[in-house]
N, C-alpha and C positions, 0 to 999 in steps of 0.2 A: 046511601045505604041506611036502612031503618036500625034504630037501635032499641034492643030488646030491654025487658024489665030489668034482666040480669046484668046486662051491662051498663045500665044505669046507675045500679047501686052498687058498682065495684067499688072495692076498697084501695085506697091509694097505697102504693107499696111501702112508702115510710110508715104507715099505720099498722101494715101487717106484722104480726109477731113471727121473729125469725126461726123461729122452732115451729109454726105452724105450716103446714105445706097447703099452699093456695096455687091455683092454675094460674092467676095472673102474675104471681112473682117467679113463676117458672117458665114465663113469657109465651104462656098459652092464652088463648082468648078466654073470656068468661062463658062460664057453660051453666046450665040450667042446674036447680039445686039437686035433683034426682041423679045425674051425670056427675056431680060433684060429691055427692056423696060415695057413689061406686068410685070414683077417682081417688078419694080420701082413702077408702077401704083396700083400694089396690096398692096405693102407695104406703101405709102403713105396714101392709102384709109385706111389699118388697123390702122396706128397711127393716123390718123384723128378720127375716129370711138373710138378708145380707149380713145384720149383726150376727145371727147364728152361725154362718159361713165363716165369718172372719174368727169368731169365738174357735171354731172347730180347728181353723188353721195355725190359731196360737196357741192352744191346749196341747200341751206334749201328750205322748200316746201314753196310755196307761200301762204302769209298771208291771209287765209281765216276765220281767227278767228273773231268773234264779235269785231268790235269798237265802243267803248262807246263815 
């Protein structure tokens, strides 16, 4: 198998920041920079949407009850 340049400069898992989303740390093969950028955008958007969904589930309903 021929090693591509992106595979050659792959960061070892122990050096990768735990907060940083890297395809290698998620068990995915190393990918080209453009694809990696799209992957990051997708993952950041997905995480943001999940956080918003979680917040919606936790947030109580607006108080629409009668106030006497």
